C-alpha positions in Angstrom: 0.6 -4.9 29.0 1.1 -8.6 29.9 -2.6 -9.3 29.4 -2.7 -7.8 25.9 0.7 -9.3 24.8 -0.3 -12.8 25.8 -3.8 -12.5 24.3 -2.6 -11.1 20.9 -1.4 -14.4 19.3 -4.6 -16.1 20.2 -6.7 -13.6 18.2 -4.5 -13.6 15.1 -2.2 -10.6 15.8 1.3 -11.2 14.6 2.8 -7.7 15.4 1.9 -5.4 18.2 3.4 -2.0 18.7 3.2 -0.1 22.1 4.1 3.5 22.5 6.2 3.6 25.7 8.0 6.9 25.5 7.9 9.6 22.8 10.7 12.0 21.9 8.5 14.8 23.2 8.3 13.1 26.6 11.8 14.4 27.4 10.0 17.6 28.2 8.4 16.1 31.2 9.9 16.7 34.7 13.3 14.9 35.1 12.0 12.9 38.1 9.1 11.6 36.1 11.4 10.6 33.1 13.8 8.9 35.5 10.8 7.0 37.0 9.6 5.8 33.6 13.1 4.5 32.7 13.3 2.7 36.1 10.0 1.0 35.3 11.3 0.1 31.8 14.4 -1.5 33.2 12.3 -3.4 35.7 10.0 -4.6 33.0 12.8 -5.8 30.8 14.5 -7.7 33.7 11.2 -9.3 34.9 9.4 -10.0 31.7 12.1 -11.1 29.2 12.0 -14.8 30.3 8.2 -14.7 30.1 8.3 -13.2 26.6 10.7 -15.9 25.5 8.5 -18.6 27.0 5.5 -17.3 25.0 7.4 -17.0 21.7 7.4 -13.2 21.7 10.2 -11.4 19.9 11.0 -8.0 21.4 12.1 -5.1 19.2 12.7 -1.5 20.3 12.2 1.2 17.7 13.2 4.9 18.1 16.4 6.6 19.0 19.0 4.9 21.2 21.7 7.5 21.5 19.9 9.4 24.2 18.8 6.5 26.4 20.5 5.8 29.7 23.3 3.2 29.4 21.7 0.9 31.8 18.4 1.0 29.9 20.1 0.5 26.6 22.0 -2.5 28.0 18.7 -4.1 29.2 17.1 -3.5 25.8 19.9 -5.2 24.0 19.9 -8.2 26.3 16.1 -8.6 26.0 16.2 -8.3 22.2 19.0 -10.9 22.0 17.2 -13.3 24.4 13.9 -13.2 22.5 15.3 -13.1 18.9 13.9 -16.6 18.1 10.4 -15.7 19.1 7.9 -16.4 16.2 4.4 -16.1 17.7 4.4 -12.4 18.1 6.7 -9.5 17.2 6.4 -7.0 20.1 7.7 -3.5 19.2 8.2 -0.9 22.0 8.5 2.6 20.7 11.0 4.4 23.0 12.3 7.9 22.4 10.3 7.6 19.2 9.1 10.3 16.8 7.4 9.4 13.5 8.3 12.7 12.0 12.0 12.1 12.9 11.8 8.6 11.4 10.3 9.9 8.2 12.9 12.7 8.0 15.8 10.3 8.5 14.4 7.9 5.9 14.1 10.7 3.4 17.7 11.8 4.0 18.9 8.2 3.6 16.8 7.7 0.4 18.2 11.0 -1.1 21.7 9.9 -0.4 21.1 6.5 -2.0 19.7 8.1 -5.1 22.4 10.8 -5.3 24.2 9.2 -8.2 21.0 8.8 -10.2 20.3 12.5 -10.3 17.5 14.6 -8.6 15.2 12.5 -6.5 11.5 12.3 -7.5 8.5 11.3 -5.5 8.3 8.1 -7.6 11.9 7.1 -6.8 11.7 8.1 -3.1 8.4 6.4 -2.2 9.6 2.7 -2.4 12.8 3.5 -0.5 10.8 5.2 2.2 8.4 2.4 2.5 11.3 -0.1 2.7 13.1 1.9 5.4 10.1 2.6 7.5 8.7 -1.0 7.2 11.9 -2.2 8.8 10.5 -0.6 12.0 7.2 -2.4 12.0 5.4 -2.3 8.6 1.9 -1.0 7.8 -0.6 -0.7 10.7 -4.0 -2.3 10.3 -5.6 -1.2 13.6 -4.5 1.6 15.8 -6.1 1.8 19.2 -5.8 5.0 21.3 -6.9 4.5 24.9 -7.5 7.1 27.7 -10.0 9.2 25.9 -7.5 11.1 23.8 -8.2 11.6 20.1 -4.9 12.3 18.4 -2.1 10.4 16.9 0.7 12.0 18.8 3.5 11.5 16.2 3.0 7.7 16.2 3.7 5.6 13.1 2.3 8.3 10.7 3.5 6.8 7.5 2.6 3.3 8.5 -0.9 4.3 9.6 -1.9 5.8 6.2 -4.7 3.2 5.9 -5.0 2.1 9.5 -8.4 1.8 11.1 -8.5 4.1 14.1 -10.3 3.2 17.3 -10.5 5.6 20.2 -11.6 4.4 23.6 -12.1 6.0 27.0 -10.6 2.9 28.7 -7.4 3.8 30.4 -4.3 1.8 29.3 -3.7 0.2 32.7 -7.3 -1.1 32.7 -7.2 -2.3 29.1 -7.6 -6.1 29.1 -8.2 -9.1 26.9 -11.9 -8.3 26.6 -11.1 -4.8 25.4 -8.8 -6.2 22.8 -11.3 -8.7 21.6 -14.0 -6.0 21.3 -11.5 -3.8 19.4 -10.9 -6.6 16.9 -14.7 -7.3 16.5 -15.1 -3.6 15.6 -12.1 -3.9 13.2 -13.8 -6.8 11.4 -17.0 -4.9 11.1 -15.4 -2.1 9.1 -15.1 -2.0 5.3 -11.6 -1.5 4.2 -11.3 -0.3 0.6 -7.8 1.3 0.4 -9.1 3.7 -2.1 -10.7 1.0 -4.2 -14.1 -0.7 -4.3 -15.3 -3.1 -1.5 -15.2 -6.2 -3.7 -11.4 -5.9 -4.0 -10.8 -6.2 -0.2 -12.6 -9.4 0.7 -9.6 -10.8 2.6 -8.9 -7.9 4.9 -11.3 -9.0 7.5 -9.3 -12.1 8.3 -8.0 -11.8 11.8 -4.8 -13.7 10.9 -3.7 -10.6 8.9 -4.3 -8.0 11.6 -1.4 -6.1 13.2 -2.5 -4.1 16.1 -0.8 -1.0 17.3 -1.8 0.1 20.7 -0.1 3.2 22.1 -0.1 5.2 25.3 2.0 7.9 26.9 1.7 6.1 30.2 4.6 4.1 31.6 4.6 0.4 30.9 2.2 -0.9 33.5 
């Protein structure tokens, strides 16, 4: 994780999202869940100063009401300590479910439109985009390591036009060279967003890329 985070700003990535613990991961054995949260606490204690030194702003997305109190305390301290970071926004998805995030955004949008009559797709869409963008914004490149070829309830709304890259490389082995190669592949692709190629000339600029790398493995 450290290798990828420190490399990201040098290759034009301004926002990086890592899938650390999904809402479905609560189904795992209790001892494994406890171990993952111990690793998370250790990561936050040991790496916060380094993140701050490298200009990285940490943001945790997902539910917080089910997290252990000690973990939540470390998250809040790390977010506060790195709040001025401007080189890279590092999002950790913890107890995260994209379906839940979308459902909650829909409920909030309907409540906001209640006084205006029945909600329509046209009125809901901008409110949903605004609500969900607050947790990271649209994804340009989504990398799935470990040989799996599924999205696993990760940033579904935000990944509507993401370029998908699947690799057999395991997350603990994923390094700077792998990230560089992924971005080379990204720049080789033609991104049309439903339009014609001539209208997307700027999308290959590395300064615009926001990479989302996710894994079900502990932060290692």
